Structures are given as structure tokens and as C-alpha cells.
TINUVEX-864970 format. One record per residue (C-alpha): residue in one letter; residue number from 1; x, y, z; chain. Coordinates in Angstrom, 3 decimals. Example, Ala and Ser with C-alpha at 12.3 -4.5 7.8 and 13.67 -1.06 7.14 Angstrom:
<rotis>
ROTI resn resi        u        v        w chain
ROTI    A    1   12.300   -4.500    7.800     A
ROTI    S    2   13.670   -1.060    7.140     A
</rotis>
This chain:
<rotis>
ROTI resn resi        u        v        w chain
ROTI    M    1   -7.374   25.520    9.185     A
ROTI    P    2   -8.380   26.033    5.646     A
ROTI    R    3  -10.483   23.702    3.574     A
ROTI    A    4   -8.555   21.138    1.463     A
ROTI    T    5   -8.750   21.334   -1.830     A
ROTI    A    6   -8.254   19.252   -5.137     A
ROTI    N    7   -5.243   21.806   -5.686     A
ROTI    D    8   -3.813   20.815   -2.483     A
ROTI    V    9   -3.259   17.105   -3.712     A
ROTI    A   10   -0.291   15.654   -5.811     A
ROTI    V   11   -1.092   12.092   -7.490     A
ROTI    I   12    1.638   10.020   -7.946     A
ROTI    V   13    1.540    6.951  -10.196     A
ROTI    V   14    4.634    4.552  -10.350     A
ROTI    N   15    4.812    2.991  -13.779     A
ROTI    Y   16    7.034    0.103  -14.618     A
ROTI    N   17    5.965   -1.283  -18.232     A
ROTI    A   18    2.315   -0.775  -17.291     A
ROTI    G   19    1.352   -0.508  -20.933     A
ROTI    D   20   -2.309    0.215  -21.305     A
ROTI    Y   21   -3.105    0.109  -17.848     A
ROTI    L   22   -1.184    3.598  -17.457     A
ROTI    I   23   -3.186    4.889  -20.187     A
ROTI    A   24   -6.581    3.867  -18.504     A
ROTI    C   25   -5.192    5.181  -15.224     A
ROTI    L   26   -4.542    8.543  -16.422     A
ROTI    A   27   -7.575    8.772  -18.295     A
ROTI    A   28   -9.441    7.802  -15.008     A
ROTI    L   29   -7.642   10.910  -12.991     A
ROTI    H   30   -8.139   13.279  -16.014     A
ROTI    A   31  -11.664   12.635  -16.194     A
ROTI    L   32  -12.382   13.668  -12.495     A
ROTI    P   33  -14.535   16.617  -11.946     A
ROTI    H   34  -11.669   18.483  -10.351     A
ROTI    M   35   -8.380   17.877  -11.256     A
ROTI    P   36   -5.407   17.027   -8.649     A
ROTI    G   37   -3.015   20.001   -8.417     A
ROTI    E   38   -0.474   17.757   -9.455     A
ROTI    I   39   -0.289   14.466  -10.906     A
ROTI    F   40    3.372   12.559  -11.316     A
ROTI    V   41    4.214    9.393  -13.082     A
ROTI    V   42    7.684    8.252  -12.048     A
ROTI    D   43    8.966    5.920  -14.333     A
ROTI    N   44   10.984    2.762  -13.396     A
ROTI    A   45   13.084    2.372  -16.416     A
ROTI    S   46   10.301    1.064  -18.887     A
ROTI    D   47   10.836   -0.406  -22.218     A
ROTI    D   48    7.495   -1.124  -23.474     A
ROTI    A   49    6.684    2.707  -24.699     A
ROTI    S   50    3.984    3.303  -21.832     A
ROTI    I   51    5.604    6.671  -21.238     A
ROTI    E   52    5.782    7.658  -24.662     A
ROTI    H   53    2.258    6.710  -25.189     A
ROTI    A   54    0.997    8.793  -22.098     A
ROTI    R   55    3.273   11.876  -22.744     A
ROTI    K   56    1.339   12.206  -26.426     A
ROTI    L   57   -1.960   11.763  -24.298     A
ROTI    F   58   -1.718   13.685  -21.133     A
ROTI    A   59    0.887   16.428  -21.700     A
ROTI    S   60   -0.069   18.211  -18.676     A
ROTI    V   61    1.688   15.363  -16.455     A
ROTI    K   62    4.448   15.664  -14.674     A
ROTI    Y   63    6.904   12.639  -15.689     A
ROTI    I   64    9.740   11.836  -13.696     A
ROTI    D   65   12.483    9.323  -14.841     A
ROTI    S   66   14.024    7.229  -11.943     A
ROTI    G   67   16.949    6.310  -14.237     A
ROTI    R   68   16.370    2.378  -12.917     A
ROTI    N   69   13.826    0.045  -11.766     A
ROTI    A   70   13.954    1.655   -8.631     A
ROTI    G   71   11.029   -0.320   -6.959     A
ROTI    F   72    7.371    0.711   -5.733     A
ROTI    A   73    8.867    2.085   -2.667     A
ROTI    A   74   12.020    4.535   -4.009     A
ROTI    A   75    9.963    5.472   -6.964     A
ROTI    N   76    7.082    7.199   -4.652     A
ROTI    N   77    9.731    8.644   -2.453     A
ROTI    I   78   10.960   10.222   -5.512     A
ROTI    G   79    7.555   11.560   -6.174     A
ROTI    I   80    7.057   12.463   -2.620     A
ROTI    A   81   10.124   14.606   -2.588     A
ROTI    A   82    9.331   16.428   -5.922     A
ROTI    T   83    6.032   18.200   -4.638     A
ROTI    D   84    5.313   20.469   -1.735     A
ROTI    K   85    1.369   19.582   -1.797     A
ROTI    P   86    0.069   19.015    1.783     A
ROTI    W   87   -1.800   16.032    0.406     A
ROTI    I   88   -0.056   12.716   -1.175     A
ROTI    A   89   -2.158   10.532   -3.121     A
ROTI    L   90   -0.896    7.178   -4.166     A
ROTI    V   91   -2.601    5.262   -7.250     A
ROTI    N   92   -1.489    2.112   -8.849     A
ROTI    P   93   -1.050    2.359  -12.752     A
ROTI    D   94   -3.585   -0.825  -12.939     A
ROTI    A   95   -6.339    1.255  -10.715     A
ROTI    Y   96   -8.758    3.627  -12.557     A
ROTI    V   97  -10.374    5.994  -10.178     A
ROTI    A   98  -14.186    6.662  -10.060     A
ROTI    E   99  -15.399   10.078  -10.541     A
ROTI    N  100  -16.321   10.480   -6.706     A
ROTI    W  101  -12.887    9.276   -5.298     A
ROTI    L  102  -10.949   12.587   -4.779     A
ROTI    E  103  -14.178   14.397   -3.877     A
ROTI    A  104  -14.726   11.827   -1.059     A
ROTI    L  105  -11.127   11.980    0.425     A
ROTI    L  106  -11.066   15.499    0.664     A
ROTI    N  107  -14.420   15.641    2.197     A
ROTI    A  108  -13.072   12.895    4.709     A
ROTI    V  109  -10.070   14.950    5.575     A
ROTI    N  110  -12.365   18.497    6.140     A
ROTI    V  111  -14.272   16.385    8.344     A
ROTI    N  112  -11.979   14.237   10.117     A
ROTI    P  113   -8.600   16.719   10.719     A
ROTI    Q  114   -7.438   14.387   13.207     A
ROTI    V  115   -6.952   11.458   10.464     A
ROTI    Q  116   -3.564   11.594    8.578     A
ROTI    F  117   -4.035    8.870    6.177     A
ROTI    F  118   -7.140    7.418    4.253     A
ROTI    S  119   -7.889    4.224    2.438     A
ROTI    S  120  -10.293    4.071   -0.912     A
ROTI    E  121  -12.646    1.381   -1.668     A
ROTI    L  122  -10.819   -1.166   -4.122     A
ROTI    V  123  -13.567   -2.943   -6.541     A
ROTI    S  124  -12.551   -5.470   -8.711     A
ROTI    A  125  -11.987   -3.722  -12.505     A
ROTI    K  126  -13.011   -7.368  -13.970     A
ROTI    N  127  -16.245   -7.297  -12.150     A
ROTI    H  128  -17.745   -4.629  -10.315     A
ROTI    Q  129  -19.733   -6.795   -8.031     A
ROTI    I  130  -16.654   -7.925   -6.358     A
ROTI    L  131  -14.529   -6.230   -3.369     A
ROTI    D  132  -10.985   -6.251   -4.127     A
ROTI    G  133  -10.443   -4.966   -0.513     A
ROTI    Q  134  -11.085   -2.604    2.053     A
ROTI    G  135   -7.845   -1.623    3.018     A
ROTI    D  136   -5.061   -4.193    4.816     A
ROTI    C  137   -5.463   -6.023    8.050     A
ROTI    Y  138   -2.479   -6.773   10.012     A
ROTI    H  139   -2.424  -10.093   12.145     A
ROTI    V  140   -0.386  -10.182   15.495     A
ROTI    S  141    1.639  -13.111   13.603     A
ROTI    G  142    2.625  -10.491   11.290     A
ROTI    L  143    0.332  -11.990    8.365     A
ROTI    I  144   -0.991   -9.421    6.554     A
ROTI    W  145   -4.184   -9.512    3.651     A
ROTI    R  146   -6.516   -7.579    2.097     A
ROTI    R  147   -9.842   -6.471    4.055     A
ROTI    K  148  -13.000   -8.429    2.477     A
ROTI    H  149  -10.871   -9.398   -0.876     A
ROTI    G  150  -12.928  -11.405   -3.204     A
ROTI    L  151  -16.448  -10.924   -1.136     A
ROTI    P  152  -19.756   -9.271   -2.719     A
ROTI    I  153  -19.853   -5.878   -2.706     A
ROTI    D  154  -22.978   -5.778   -0.679     A
ROTI    T  155  -20.809   -7.067    1.940     A
ROTI    A  156  -18.539   -4.163    2.390     A
ROTI    D  157  -18.604   -2.070    5.641     A
ROTI    S  158  -19.157    1.468    5.522     A
ROTI    E  159  -16.636    4.010    6.834     A
ROTI    L  160  -14.484    2.212    9.206     A
ROTI    P  161  -10.856    2.689   11.284     A
ROTI    L  162   -8.143    0.443    9.609     A
ROTI    F  163   -5.063   -0.408   10.096     A
ROTI    A  164   -3.434    1.149    6.953     A
ROTI    P  165   -4.831    1.337    3.671     A
ROTI    C  166   -3.754   -0.493    0.612     A
ROTI    A  167   -1.299    2.046   -1.733     A
ROTI    A  168   -2.838    1.276   -4.874     A
ROTI    A  169   -5.403    4.030   -4.020     A
ROTI    A  170   -4.851    5.472   -0.698     A
ROTI    M  171   -3.926    9.396    0.290     A
ROTI    Y  172   -1.357   10.619    3.033     A
ROTI    S  173   -0.045   13.907    4.443     A
ROTI    R  174    2.822   14.680    3.456     A
ROTI    A  175    3.875   16.185    6.677     A
ROTI    A  176    2.739   12.740    8.465     A
ROTI    L  177    4.855   11.019    5.326     A
ROTI    R  178    8.139   13.188    6.012     A
ROTI    E  179    7.901   12.659    9.939     A
ROTI    V  180    8.096    8.759    9.755     A
ROTI    G  181   10.372    8.926    6.965     A
ROTI    C  182    8.255    7.932    4.070     A
ROTI    F  183    8.738    4.523    2.427     A
ROTI    D  184   11.647    2.190    3.310     A
ROTI    E  185   13.421    1.551    0.095     A
ROTI    S  186   15.103   -1.547    1.012     A
ROTI    Y  187   11.930   -3.186    0.397     A
ROTI    F  188   11.775   -2.453   -3.284     A
ROTI    C  189    8.118   -4.050   -3.363     A
ROTI    Y  190    5.339   -5.172   -1.673     A
ROTI    N  191    4.271   -4.643    2.396     A
ROTI    E  192    5.945   -1.434    1.911     A
ROTI    D  193    2.195    0.195    2.440     A
ROTI    I  194    1.658   -1.724    5.764     A
ROTI    D  195    5.300   -1.177    7.107     A
ROTI    L  196    4.914    2.700    6.300     A
ROTI    G  197    1.093    2.488    7.912     A
ROTI    F  198    2.271    0.643   10.968     A
ROTI    R  199    5.076    3.610   11.446     A
ROTI    L  200    2.522    6.251   10.873     A
ROTI    R  201    0.402    4.413   13.556     A
ROTI    L  202    3.213    4.071   15.935     A
ROTI    A  203    3.628    7.948   15.449     A
ROTI    G  204    0.354    8.414   16.631     A
ROTI    Y  205   -1.464    8.727   13.484     A
ROTI    Q  206   -5.150    7.507   12.432     A
ROTI    C  207   -6.139    5.590    9.382     A
ROTI    L  208   -9.683    5.932    7.882     A
ROTI    H  209  -11.060    4.023    5.231     A
ROTI    L  210  -13.566    5.594    3.010     A
ROTI    R  211  -15.952    3.305    1.087     A
ROTI    D  212  -17.271    6.040   -1.391     A
ROTI    S  213  -13.758    6.695   -2.500     A
ROTI    V  214  -13.605    4.372   -5.097     A
ROTI    A  215  -11.097    2.818   -7.808     A
ROTI    Y  216  -11.345    0.189   -9.837     A
ROTI    H  217   -8.417   -2.315   -9.406     A
ROTI    E  218   -6.843   -5.002  -11.452     A
ROTI    G  219   -4.840   -6.043   -8.881     A
ROTI    S  220   -1.493   -7.863   -9.269     A
ROTI    A  221   -1.911   -6.890  -13.174     A
ROTI    I  222    1.832   -6.326  -13.734     A
ROTI    T  223    3.885   -8.306  -11.196     A
ROTI    E  224    1.233  -11.638  -11.429     A
ROTI    R  225   -0.268  -12.567   -8.127     A
ROTI    E  226    1.609  -15.977   -6.712     A
ROTI    S  227    4.335  -15.209   -9.178     A
ROTI    D  228    7.931  -15.842   -7.919     A
ROTI    F  229    8.336  -11.835   -7.470     A
ROTI    S  230    5.239  -11.358   -5.535     A
ROTI    I  231    6.125  -14.653   -3.369     A
ROTI    Y  232    9.845  -13.657   -2.766     A
ROTI    Y  233    9.186   -9.991   -1.778     A
ROTI    G  234    5.590  -10.386   -0.030     A
ROTI    H  235    7.373  -12.970    2.138     A
ROTI    R  236   10.771  -11.424    2.813     A
ROTI    N  237    8.918   -8.052    3.516     A
ROTI    L  238    6.374   -9.503    5.946     A
ROTI    V  239    9.302  -10.394    8.290     A
ROTI    W  240   10.916   -7.367    8.014     A
ROTI    T  241    8.061   -5.452    8.982     A
ROTI    Y  242    7.438   -7.723   11.980     A
ROTI    F  243   10.815   -6.972   13.614     A
ROTI    K  244   10.916   -3.476   12.543     A
ROTI    N  245    7.928   -2.166   14.152     A
ROTI    M  246    6.078   -4.628   16.603     A
ROTI    P  247    6.005   -2.795   19.777     A
ROTI    L  248    8.398   -5.233   22.198     A
ROTI    K  249    6.042   -6.198   24.496     A
ROTI    S  250    3.534   -7.602   21.771     A
ROTI    L  251    6.640   -8.805   19.714     A
ROTI    W  252    7.480  -11.387   22.738     A
ROTI    R  253    3.772  -12.356   23.299     A
ROTI    Y  254    2.936  -12.978   19.848     A
ROTI    L  255    6.582  -14.323   18.365     A
ROTI    P  256    5.494  -17.910   18.422     A
ROTI    Q  257    2.674  -17.152   16.052     A
ROTI    H  258    4.747  -15.543   14.130     A
ROTI    I  259    7.195  -18.434   13.807     A
ROTI    L  260    4.437  -20.425   13.468     A
ROTI    M  261    3.040  -18.513   10.698     A
ROTI    N  262    6.466  -18.821    8.938     A
ROTI    I  263    6.663  -22.626    9.281     A
ROTI    V  264    3.091  -22.880    7.775     A
ROTI    S  265    4.408  -20.317    4.560     A
ROTI    L  266    7.362  -22.466    4.138     A
ROTI    A  267    5.109  -25.756    4.128     A
ROTI    Y  268    2.465  -24.389    2.119     A
ROTI    Y  269    5.093  -23.388   -0.994     A
ROTI    T  270    6.473  -26.205   -0.793     A
ROTI    V  271    3.700  -28.591   -1.036     A
ROTI    K  272    2.643  -26.535   -4.202     A
ROTI    G  273    6.206  -27.257   -5.735     A
ROTI    R  274    7.712  -23.640   -4.932     A
ROTI    P  275   10.209  -24.434   -2.219     A
ROTI    G  276   12.746  -22.646   -3.853     A
ROTI    V  277   11.405  -19.152   -3.470     A
ROTI    I  278   10.133  -19.303   -0.395     A
ROTI    F  279   12.966  -20.534    1.309     A
ROTI    R  280   14.956  -17.999   -0.389     A
ROTI    A  281   12.580  -15.366    0.844     A
ROTI    K  282   12.870  -16.312    4.520     A
ROTI    W  283   16.817  -16.608    4.440     A
ROTI    D  284   17.013  -13.280    2.882     A
ROTI    A  285   14.668  -11.656    5.757     A
ROTI    I  286   16.706  -13.527    8.237     A
ROTI    K  287   19.919  -12.130    7.110     A
ROTI    G  288   18.316   -8.696    6.782     A
ROTI    L  289   17.438   -8.814   10.191     A
ROTI    P  290   19.960   -6.672   12.120     A
ROTI    T  291   19.170   -4.102    9.407     A
ROTI    A  292   15.436   -4.175   10.207     A
ROTI    L  293   16.374   -4.501   14.058     A
ROTI    R  294   18.518   -1.584   13.680     A
ROTI    K  295   15.506    0.976   12.319     A
ROTI    R  296   13.667    0.110   15.564     A
ROTI    S  297   15.360    3.053   16.788     A
ROTI    E  298   13.889    5.390   14.247     A
ROTI    I  299   10.289    4.739   15.494     A
ROTI    P  300    9.072    8.151   16.746     A
ROTI    S  301    7.081    7.948   19.867     A
ROTI    P  302    6.378    4.374   20.103     A
ROTI    V  303    2.609    3.212   21.577     A
ROTI    D  304    1.191    0.042   21.497     A
ROTI    V  305   -1.134   -0.190   18.559     A
ROTI    S  306   -1.856   -4.286   19.094     A
ROTI    K  307   -5.424   -3.017   19.425     A
ROTI    A  308   -6.025   -2.565   15.885     A
ROTI    M  309   -4.610   -5.783   14.530     A
ROTI    A  310   -6.344   -9.048   13.960     A
ROTI    K  311   -6.032  -11.942   16.433     A
ROTI    G  312   -6.502  -15.503   16.755     A
ROTI    W  313   -3.998  -18.178   16.308     A
ROTI    L  314   -6.465  -20.064   13.506     A
ROTI    R  315   -7.713  -17.022   12.049     A
ROTI    P  316   -4.766  -16.375    9.339     A
ROTI    Y  317   -5.710  -19.697    7.898     A
ROTI    F  318   -9.113  -20.161    7.868     A
ROTI    S  319  -11.177  -16.742    8.779     A
ROTI    R  320   -9.208  -13.798    7.152     A
ROTI    N  321  -12.219  -12.000    5.894     A
ROTI    E  322  -14.306  -10.118    8.035     A
</rotis>
């Protein structure tokens, strides 16, 4: 098999009113020693002039107008469909790749032919001594968190297997994406990357985190952490992810923990004065369960992936970071 090169990679950046973040993101990509074969910006009907500004500065980028605010999942699918490159790298507009980012990914591809998706090391853009995360952890209750988020950079682990990457900076085999159906567009935004990673794992594909593939991430720079938007989509979608993907034996075994996690979430946001958004998220999750359950039949060759999940009744609440 020929070695993968930068020309084999298409980078997709989804933009929605990202402003100067988008310019900084594209500047970092253009500073790479070897340019990717293609860079796409899929724009979700932005009205902040970010695309006009980007076009003037980066004419070689391919710009696609989705025609509406299609959400992160659908916009990435548009970009994936627009290329025939064998590797798809996703970069958030508020993530700025380091000089070694793509080279590290390609080295890993060539050394690990059995691995079909890779996670980049996310470092805080505001403080380069703090980790933004080493990929995503998935707990058997269905709760999701960024591994080592907020911890000092010297606590990071070296190359390690991972449940799923954070799509703020990650790379996937295009063939594997197409096999599992790419992103679930019903998610719109939030947790669509963990859902995709779950389905890739169920299909038998492996994921690897790469500490030397670095991107500096602002983190929720556009949607804002703990906004009504992020709470609603995050908590609705994690319920769908659990019922869509959890192998049946594990689903019944860990269902009490899933129920507890949702009760704790309802109580937590109610105490914080946010009952409306969290109850709406859970109610809409329940209303969408018939559709989520029908999608279980689309999972190819289901296998038990619970060994890669975090466990422990109290871990989601007291000891997430490893």
C-alpha cells in the first residue's frame, strides 16, 4: 500500500459566524510545511462577513455554501461528499493547528494501517500549559467528557488507544466514514463526533490518540460553553447516542446508570436555575427515541465495545479525568 501523503488529505472547516477565528484557523493550515490536498470551508449561512474576508486572504480554499444553518453534522457531510481524498481531517474554526499537526497524523497512518481514525492533542489556545483534551471518553452511563480537559500539559499521556476523537481536530478514513454513514444529521450539533466514533468502533475500526499532533483550541468560542444551546443539544443527543449504539447486553446492564445520570443532570441544571432548557432537552430526547432505536438496525457487524468505556457509578460525578 502506498504511503499516505499530505495530498491524500482533505481538511474540512465548518463555519458559522466564526469571524477572526476562521481567519486564524486558515492561516495556521496555510503555515503547514506541506499543504493538504484540499481545504474546504463549508459555510452555514454566516452573516458576519467571515467568508468574504477569508476569500480575499485564502483564494486556494474551496468554499461551499450550505444555503442554511445546517449544523455541524450536515455541513461536515457536505464537505465529505465534495472530495475523493482517502483521508478526511476535521478542524474547528476556533482550532489552530501546530506546524507538526498533519505530519504527525500522516506518520501515524503509515505506521498503523489497522487504525482508521485518529485524535489530535488539543491544547488550550489561551494557555499553552493547559490541556483542552486528549479525545473523548464515553462512560457506560452515556455521559461524555473530554479526557484530561483543564489539566496541566505535563499530565498528558503519550500515544494511546481512545474511544473516539473530539472532532475539533481529528482525521478519519473516508472509506470508513462512508461505510457507517458519516455524521448523523439529526444531531445538528454536539456529540455527533462521539456518535460517529461509536459507530466506527461497532464496525470494528480502531482509534488512536496522537500527542504530537497538536491543535490549539479556543473551545466553545462560538456557541459558548454552558449556553442554552450547548446544554440542549448536548443533553438531548447523549440520550440518542446511548440508545442508538449501546450493544444490547450492555444497554440493559448499564441502563440504571443511564437513568441516574439523566436524573442527576435534571437536578443539577435545575439547581443552577436552568430547568427549562434541561427538561426540554430530555423531553425531546424521549420523543426522538423511536427514530434512534430504528437506527440501531443500521449498525454494521455490532461488537461489544464496552471494554473501551469508562466505568464506575460515581466516576462521572467525582473523578472524570484520568
